[in-house]
Backbone atoms as SQL, in Angstrom:
CREATE TABLE atoms (id INTEGER PRIMARY KEY, chain TEXT, resi INTEGER, resn TEXT, atom TEXT, x REAL, y REAL, z REAL);
INSERT INTO atoms VALUES
  (1, 'A', 1, 'ARG', 'N', -9.087, -13.111, -9.617),
  (2, 'A', 1, 'ARG', 'CA', -8.465, -13.949, -8.610),
  (3, 'A', 1, 'ARG', 'C', -7.734, -15.062, -9.325),
  (4, 'A', 2, 'PHE', 'N', -6.486, -15.266, -8.941),
  (5, 'A', 2, 'PHE', 'CA', -5.644, -16.259, -9.597),
  (6, 'A', 2, 'PHE', 'C', -5.133, -17.222, -8.539),
  (7, 'A', 3, 'ILE', 'N', -5.550, -18.478, -8.604),
  (8, 'A', 3, 'ILE', 'CA', -5.127, -19.477, -7.618),
  (9, 'A', 3, 'ILE', 'C', -4.474, -20.635, -8.359),
  (10, 'A', 4, 'VAL', 'N', -3.313, -21.040, -7.890),
  (11, 'A', 4, 'VAL', 'CA', -2.618, -22.203, -8.427),
  (12, 'A', 4, 'VAL', 'C', -2.519, -23.193, -7.281),
  (13, 'A', 5, 'GLU', 'N', -3.362, -24.201, -7.315),
  (14, 'A', 5, 'GLU', 'CA', -3.456, -25.213, -6.266),
  (15, 'A', 5, 'GLU', 'C', -3.567, -24.574, -4.888),
  (16, 'A', 6, 'THR', 'N', -2.479, -24.469, -4.132),
  (17, 'A', 6, 'THR', 'CA', -2.561, -23.926, -2.781),
  (18, 'A', 6, 'THR', 'C', -1.974, -22.524, -2.672),
  (19, 'A', 7, 'ILE', 'N', -1.654, -21.907, -3.789),
  (20, 'A', 7, 'ILE', 'CA', -1.056, -20.574, -3.763),
  (21, 'A', 7, 'ILE', 'C', -2.094, -19.550, -4.207),
  (22, 'A', 8, 'GLU', 'N', -2.293, -18.525, -3.403),
  (23, 'A', 8, 'GLU', 'CA', -3.199, -17.445, -3.771),
  (24, 'A', 8, 'GLU', 'C', -2.410, -16.145, -3.784),
  (25, 'A', 9, 'LEU', 'N', -2.517, -15.410, -4.865),
  (26, 'A', 9, 'LEU', 'CA', -1.817, -14.145, -4.975),
  (27, 'A', 9, 'LEU', 'C', -2.520, -13.077, -4.146),
  (28, 'A', 10, 'VAL', 'N', -1.747, -12.143, -3.603),
  (29, 'A', 10, 'VAL', 'CA', -2.279, -11.044, -2.806),
  (30, 'A', 10, 'VAL', 'C', -1.715, -9.727, -3.326),
  (31, 'A', 11, 'THR', 'N', -2.347, -8.630, -2.948),
  (32, 'A', 11, 'THR', 'CA', -1.847, -7.296, -3.250),
  (33, 'A', 11, 'THR', 'C', -1.086, -6.797, -2.031),
  (34, 'A', 12, 'ILE', 'N', 0.049, -6.159, -2.259),
  (35, 'A', 12, 'ILE', 'CA', 0.835, -5.585, -1.167),
  (36, 'A', 12, 'ILE', 'C', 0.947, -4.081, -1.399),
  (37, 'A', 13, 'ILE', 'N', 0.582, -3.300, -0.380),
  (38, 'A', 13, 'ILE', 'CA', 0.732, -1.848, -0.424),
  (39, 'A', 13, 'ILE', 'C', 1.949, -1.524, 0.428),
  (40, 'A', 14, 'GLU', 'N', 2.950, -0.892, -0.187),
  (41, 'A', 14, 'GLU', 'CA', 4.148, -0.556, 0.573),
  (42, 'A', 14, 'GLU', 'C', 4.538, 0.886, 0.328),
  (43, 'A', 15, 'CYS', 'N', 5.309, 1.441, 1.256),
  (44, 'A', 15, 'CYS', 'CA', 5.687, 2.846, 1.171),
  (45, 'A', 15, 'CYS', 'C', 7.081, 3.022, 1.760),
  (46, 'A', 16, 'MET', 'N', 7.961, 3.658, 0.984),
  (47, 'A', 16, 'MET', 'CA', 9.321, 3.947, 1.443),
  (48, 'A', 16, 'MET', 'C', 9.659, 5.385, 1.075),
  (49, 'A', 17, 'SER', 'N', 10.463, 6.029, 1.907),
  (50, 'A', 17, 'SER', 'CA', 10.875, 7.402, 1.624),
  (51, 'A', 17, 'SER', 'C', 12.272, 7.420, 1.027),
  (52, 'A', 18, 'ALA', 'N', 12.668, 8.573, 0.527),
  (53, 'A', 18, 'ALA', 'CA', 13.983, 8.721, -0.096),
  (54, 'A', 18, 'ALA', 'C', 15.117, 8.487, 0.895),
  (55, 'A', 19, 'ASP', 'N', 14.870, 8.720, 2.191),
  (56, 'A', 19, 'ASP', 'CA', 15.928, 8.513, 3.185),
  (57, 'A', 19, 'ASP', 'C', 15.982, 7.083, 3.708),
  (58, 'A', 20, 'GLY', 'N', 15.179, 6.188, 3.133),
  (59, 'A', 20, 'GLY', 'CA', 15.215, 4.781, 3.520),
  (60, 'A', 20, 'GLY', 'C', 14.191, 4.391, 4.561),
  (61, 'A', 21, 'GLY', 'N', 13.447, 5.354, 5.085),
  (62, 'A', 21, 'GLY', 'CA', 12.406, 5.037, 6.054),
  (63, 'A', 21, 'GLY', 'C', 11.262, 4.296, 5.383),
  (64, 'A', 22, 'SER', 'N', 10.575, 3.482, 6.141),
  (65, 'A', 22, 'SER', 'CA', 9.456, 2.737, 5.563),
  (66, 'A', 22, 'SER', 'C', 8.309, 2.636, 6.557),
  (67, 'A', 23, 'ILE', 'N', 7.164, 2.302, 6.034),
  (68, 'A', 23, 'ILE', 'CA', 5.954, 2.106, 6.822),
  (69, 'A', 23, 'ILE', 'C', 5.546, 0.650, 6.651),
  (70, 'A', 24, 'ALA', 'N', 4.963, 0.088, 7.687),
  (71, 'A', 24, 'ALA', 'CA', 4.529, -1.310, 7.622),
  (72, 'A', 24, 'ALA', 'C', 3.654, -1.535, 6.395),
  (73, 'A', 25, 'PRO', 'N', 3.858, -2.622, 5.677),
  (74, 'A', 25, 'PRO', 'CA', 3.071, -2.871, 4.468),
  (75, 'A', 25, 'PRO', 'C', 1.631, -3.259, 4.786),
  (76, 'A', 26, 'GLY', 'N', 0.805, -3.136, 3.790),
  (77, 'A', 26, 'GLY', 'CA', -0.572, -3.600, 3.885),
  (78, 'A', 26, 'GLY', 'C', -0.765, -4.756, 2.914),
  (79, 'A', 27, 'PHE', 'N', -1.426, -5.790, 3.344),
  (80, 'A', 27, 'PHE', 'CA', -1.695, -6.955, 2.503),
  (81, 'A', 27, 'PHE', 'C', -3.190, -7.040, 2.236),
  (82, 'A', 28, 'VAL', 'N', -3.551, -7.295, 0.994),
  (83, 'A', 28, 'VAL', 'CA', -4.954, -7.466, 0.623),
  (84, 'A', 28, 'VAL', 'C', -5.102, -8.860, 0.034),
  (85, 'A', 29, 'THR', 'N', -6.040, -9.617, 0.574),
  (86, 'A', 29, 'THR', 'CA', -6.291, -10.974, 0.122),
  (87, 'A', 29, 'THR', 'C', -7.798, -11.203, 0.056),
  (88, 'A', 30, 'SER', 'N', -8.209, -12.223, -0.631),
  (89, 'A', 30, 'SER', 'CA', -9.643, -12.510, -0.678),
  (90, 'A', 30, 'SER', 'C', -10.088, -13.314, 0.537),
  (91, 'A', 31, 'THR', 'N', -9.152, -13.911, 1.223),
  (92, 'A', 31, 'THR', 'CA', -9.439, -14.634, 2.461),
  (93, 'A', 31, 'THR', 'C', -8.342, -14.311, 3.460),
  (94, 'A', 32, 'VAL', 'N', -8.667, -14.362, 4.718),
  (95, 'A', 32, 'VAL', 'CA', -7.656, -14.128, 5.748),
  (96, 'A', 32, 'VAL', 'C', -7.410, -15.444, 6.457),
  (97, 'A', 33, 'GLU', 'N', -6.278, -16.055, 6.174),
  (98, 'A', 33, 'GLU', 'CA', -5.919, -17.318, 6.799),
  (99, 'A', 33, 'GLU', 'C', -4.506, -17.213, 7.343),
  (100, 'A', 34, 'PHE', 'N', -4.321, -16.310, 8.304),
  (101, 'A', 34, 'PHE', 'CA', -3.029, -16.131, 8.941),
  (102, 'A', 34, 'PHE', 'C', -3.012, -16.905, 10.248),
  (103, 'A', 35, 'PRO', 'N', -1.832, -17.178, 10.769),
  (104, 'A', 35, 'PRO', 'CA', -1.752, -17.898, 12.042),
  (105, 'A', 35, 'PRO', 'C', -2.532, -17.169, 13.130),
  (106, 'A', 36, 'PRO', 'N', -3.116, -17.902, 14.063),
  (107, 'A', 36, 'PRO', 'CA', -3.858, -17.248, 15.143),
  (108, 'A', 36, 'PRO', 'C', -2.927, -16.426, 16.022),
  (109, 'A', 37, 'GLY', 'N', -3.494, -15.499, 16.747),
  (110, 'A', 37, 'GLY', 'CA', -2.699, -14.640, 17.619),
  (111, 'A', 37, 'GLY', 'C', -2.473, -13.292, 16.979),
  (112, 'A', 38, 'ASP', 'N', -1.694, -12.479, 17.661),
  (113, 'A', 38, 'ASP', 'CA', -1.506, -11.117, 17.175),
  (114, 'A', 38, 'ASP', 'C', -0.123, -10.900, 16.581),
  (115, 'A', 39, 'CYS', 'N', 0.460, -11.922, 15.980),
  (116, 'A', 39, 'CYS', 'CA', 1.820, -11.807, 15.454),
  (117, 'A', 39, 'CYS', 'C', 1.921, -10.788, 14.329),
  (118, 'A', 40, 'PHE', 'N', 0.824, -10.473, 13.642),
  (119, 'A', 40, 'PHE', 'CA', 0.865, -9.515, 12.542),
  (120, 'A', 40, 'PHE', 'C', 0.402, -8.120, 12.952),
  (121, 'A', 41, 'ASP', 'N', -0.158, -7.963, 14.141),
  (122, 'A', 41, 'ASP', 'CA', -0.792, -6.701, 14.518),
  (123, 'A', 41, 'ASP', 'C', 0.116, -5.486, 14.391),
  (124, 'A', 42, 'ASN', 'N', 1.354, -5.587, 14.827),
  (125, 'A', 42, 'ASN', 'CA', 2.258, -4.445, 14.790),
  (126, 'A', 42, 'ASN', 'C', 3.173, -4.453, 13.577),
  (127, 'A', 43, 'LEU', 'N', 3.097, -5.487, 12.763),
  (128, 'A', 43, 'LEU', 'CA', 4.002, -5.604, 11.624),
  (129, 'A', 43, 'LEU', 'C', 3.382, -5.158, 10.313),
  (130, 'A', 44, 'CYS', 'N', 2.084, -5.286, 10.172),
  (131, 'A', 44, 'CYS', 'CA', 1.459, -4.963, 8.892),
  (132, 'A', 44, 'CYS', 'C', -0.042, -4.827, 9.069),
  (133, 'A', 45, 'GLY', 'N', -0.685, -4.392, 8.004),
  (134, 'A', 45, 'GLY', 'CA', -2.136, -4.337, 7.971),
  (135, 'A', 45, 'GLY', 'C', -2.651, -5.400, 7.022),
  (136, 'A', 46, 'VAL', 'N', -3.795, -5.961, 7.338),
  (137, 'A', 46, 'VAL', 'CA', -4.382, -6.991, 6.489),
  (138, 'A', 46, 'VAL', 'C', -5.810, -6.580, 6.168),
  (139, 'A', 47, 'GLY', 'N', -6.134, -6.581, 4.883),
  (140, 'A', 47, 'GLY', 'CA', -7.484, -6.264, 4.440),
  (141, 'A', 47, 'GLY', 'C', -7.976, -7.332, 3.487),
  (142, 'A', 48, 'THR', 'N', -9.269, -7.335, 3.255),
  (143, 'A', 48, 'THR', 'CA', -9.830, -8.310, 2.323),
  (144, 'A', 48, 'THR', 'C', -10.706, -7.608, 1.288),
  (145, 'A', 49, 'SER', 'N', -10.776, -8.210, 0.134),
  (146, 'A', 49, 'SER', 'CA', -11.695, -7.789, -0.922),
  (147, 'A', 49, 'SER', 'C', -12.128, -9.062, -1.641),
  (148, 'A', 50, 'PRO', 'N', -13.219, -9.031, -2.366),
  (149, 'A', 50, 'PRO', 'CA', -13.696, -10.251, -3.017),
  (150, 'A', 50, 'PRO', 'C', -12.668, -10.915, -3.931),
  (151, 'A', 51, 'ASN', 'N', -11.839, -10.116, -4.604),
  (152, 'A', 51, 'ASN', 'CA', -10.872, -10.697, -5.537),
  (153, 'A', 51, 'ASN', 'C', -9.427, -10.640, -5.041),
  (154, 'A', 52, 'GLY', 'N', -9.189, -10.102, -3.840),
  (155, 'A', 52, 'GLY', 'CA', -7.832, -10.020, -3.315),
  (156, 'A', 52, 'GLY', 'C', -7.049, -8.828, -3.823),
  (157, 'A', 53, 'TRP', 'N', -7.691, -7.961, -4.587),
  (158, 'A', 53, 'TRP', 'CA', -7.029, -6.767, -5.101),
  (159, 'A', 53, 'TRP', 'C', -7.415, -5.578, -4.238),
  (160, 'A', 54, 'THR', 'N', -6.587, -4.552, -4.271),
  (161, 'A', 54, 'THR', 'CA', -6.917, -3.346, -3.526),
  (162, 'A', 54, 'THR', 'C', -8.006, -2.560, -4.253),
  (163, 'A', 55, 'ASN', 'N', -8.650, -1.667, -3.519),
  (164, 'A', 55, 'ASN', 'CA', -9.662, -0.796, -4.114),
  (165, 'A', 55, 'ASN', 'C', -9.608, 0.553, -3.398),
  (166, 'A', 56, 'ASP', 'N', -10.461, 1.482, -3.786),
  (167, 'A', 56, 'ASP', 'CA', -10.437, 2.824, -3.198),
  (168, 'A', 56, 'ASP', 'C', -10.630, 2.796, -1.687),
  (169, 'A', 57, 'CYS', 'N', -11.555, 1.994, -1.219),
  (170, 'A', 57, 'CYS', 'CA', -11.857, 1.923, 0.211),
  (171, 'A', 57, 'CYS', 'C', -10.664, 1.385, 1.003),
  (172, 'A', 58, 'ILE', 'N', -10.032, 0.340, 0.517),
  (173, 'A', 58, 'ILE', 'CA', -8.876, -0.248, 1.201),
  (174, 'A', 58, 'ILE', 'C', -7.714, 0.734, 1.209),
  (175, 'A', 59, 'CYS', 'N', -7.454, 1.392, 0.081),
  (176, 'A', 59, 'CYS', 'CA', -6.362, 2.376, 0.023),
  (177, 'A', 59, 'CYS', 'C', -6.621, 3.543, 0.961),
  (178, 'A', 60, 'LYS', 'N', -7.851, 4.024, 0.993),
  (179, 'A', 60, 'LYS', 'CA', -8.200, 5.137, 1.879),
  (180, 'A', 60, 'LYS', 'C', -8.003, 4.732, 3.334),
  (181, 'A', 61, 'ASN', 'N', -8.431, 3.537, 3.686),
  (182, 'A', 61, 'ASN', 'CA', -8.264, 3.038, 5.050),
  (183, 'A', 61, 'ASN', 'C', -6.783, 2.950, 5.416),
  (184, 'A', 62, 'TRP', 'N', -5.948, 2.396, 4.529),
  (185, 'A', 62, 'TRP', 'CA', -4.506, 2.297, 4.781),
  (186, 'A', 62, 'TRP', 'C', -3.895, 3.689, 4.910),
  (187, 'A', 63, 'PHE', 'N', -4.277, 4.605, 4.026),
  (188, 'A', 63, 'PHE', 'CA', -3.732, 5.962, 4.043),
  (189, 'A', 63, 'PHE', 'C', -4.078, 6.667, 5.351),
  (190, 'A', 64, 'GLU', 'N', -5.339, 6.572, 5.785),
  (191, 'A', 64, 'GLU', 'CA', -5.781, 7.268, 6.993),
  (192, 'A', 64, 'GLU', 'C', -5.283, 6.623, 8.280),
  (193, 'A', 65, 'HIS', 'N', -5.249, 5.295, 8.332),
  (194, 'A', 65, 'HIS', 'CA', -4.949, 4.606, 9.587),
  (195, 'A', 65, 'HIS', 'C', -3.516, 4.110, 9.707),
  (196, 'A', 66, 'THR', 'N', -2.770, 4.096, 8.607),
  (197, 'A', 66, 'THR', 'CA', -1.375, 3.656, 8.649),
  (198, 'A', 66, 'THR', 'C', -0.444, 4.773, 8.211),
  (199, 'A', 67, 'PHE', 'N', -0.629, 5.274, 6.988),
  (200, 'A', 67, 'PHE', 'CA', 0.306, 6.254, 6.445),
  (201, 'A', 67, 'PHE', 'C', 0.323, 7.563, 7.233),
  (202, 'A', 68, 'ILE', 'N', -0.824, 8.192, 7.417),
  (203, 'A', 68, 'ILE', 'CA', -0.875, 9.499, 8.083),
  (204, 'A', 68, 'ILE', 'C', -0.306, 9.433, 9.507),
  (205, 'A', 69, 'PRO', 'N', -0.740, 8.488, 10.362),
  (206, 'A', 69, 'PRO', 'CA', -0.165, 8.449, 11.713),
  (207, 'A', 69, 'PRO', 'C', 1.347, 8.221, 11.716),
  (208, 'A', 70, 'LYS', 'N', 1.844, 7.325, 10.859),
  (209, 'A', 70, 'LYS', 'CA', 3.289, 7.056, 10.820),
  (210, 'A', 70, 'LYS', 'C', 4.050, 8.260, 10.276),
  (211, 'A', 71, 'ALA', 'N', 3.534, 8.900, 9.239),
  (212, 'A', 71, 'ALA', 'CA', 4.201, 10.071, 8.671),
  (213, 'A', 71, 'ALA', 'C', 4.239, 11.207, 9.688),
  (214, 'A', 72, 'MET', 'N', 3.159, 11.418, 10.400),
  (215, 'A', 72, 'MET', 'CA', 3.125, 12.474, 11.416),
  (216, 'A', 72, 'MET', 'C', 4.089, 12.165, 12.560),
  (217, 'A', 73, 'ALA', 'N', 4.196, 10.900, 12.947),
  (218, 'A', 73, 'ALA', 'CA', 5.108, 10.514, 14.027),
  (219, 'A', 73, 'ALA', 'C', 6.565, 10.713, 13.633),
  (220, 'A', 74, 'GLN', 'N', 6.878, 10.565, 12.351),
  (221, 'A', 74, 'GLN', 'CA', 8.256, 10.716, 11.883),
  (222, 'A', 74, 'GLN', 'C', 8.601, 12.162, 11.535),
  (223, 'A', 75, 'ASN', 'N', 7.625, 13.050, 11.521),
  (224, 'A', 75, 'ASN', 'CA', 7.847, 14.447, 11.160),
  (225, 'A', 75, 'ASN', 'C', 8.372, 15.210, 12.373),
  (226, 'A', 76, 'GLN', 'N', 9.679, 15.263, 12.533),
  (227, 'A', 76, 'GLN', 'CA', 10.310, 15.926, 13.671),
  (228, 'A', 76, 'GLN', 'C', 10.306, 17.448, 13.539),
  (229, 'A', 77, 'SER', 'N', 10.282, 17.965, 12.320),
  (230, 'A', 77, 'SER', 'CA', 10.388, 19.409, 12.098),
  (231, 'A', 77, 'SER', 'C', 9.068, 20.145, 12.300),
  (232, 'A', 78, 'GLY', 'N', 7.956, 19.452, 12.184),
  (233, 'A', 78, 'GLY', 'CA', 6.663, 20.105, 12.290),
  (234, 'A', 78, 'GLY', 'C', 6.245, 20.813, 11.016),
  (235, 'A', 79, 'LYS', 'N', 7.089, 20.757, 9.984),
  (236, 'A', 79, 'LYS', 'CA', 6.762, 21.388, 8.705),
  (237, 'A', 79, 'LYS', 'C', 5.783, 20.511, 7.932),
  (238, 'A', 80, 'LEU', 'N', 5.166, 21.089, 6.915),
  (239, 'A', 80, 'LEU', 'CA', 4.253, 20.328, 6.065),
  (240, 'A', 80, 'LEU', 'C', 4.987, 19.182, 5.380),
  (241, 'A', 81, 'ILE', 'N', 4.280, 18.102, 5.147),
  (242, 'A', 81, 'ILE', 'CA', 4.851, 16.938, 4.474),
  (243, 'A', 81, 'ILE', 'C', 4.439, 16.983, 3.013),
  (244, 'A', 82, 'LEU', 'N', 5.407, 16.904, 2.122),
  (245, 'A', 82, 'LEU', 'CA', 5.140, 16.909, 0.690),
  (246, 'A', 82, 'LEU', 'C', 4.974, 15.474, 0.210),
  (247, 'A', 83, 'LEU', 'N', 3.852, 15.189, -0.417),
  (248, 'A', 83, 'LEU', 'CA', 3.600, 13.845, -0.944),
  (249, 'A', 83, 'LEU', 'C', 3.834, 13.821, -2.427);
């Protein structure tokens, strides 16, 4: 964990396709101090870990709950998706 006075670094998980499509990013921090309300609910995912870095559990959660549903929704052809 690296903190400089009031700045705390976070991990960002992002995904973009060759055609320019993208999926909402995931942010990993050691603390969650975002503005109250649901302003982030549809824009991104937020996770926490003791050091603010991603780990297997956080990546698996993002993959299952963000990547797979969005990829399936964008798959108009019904063909298999190559990762």
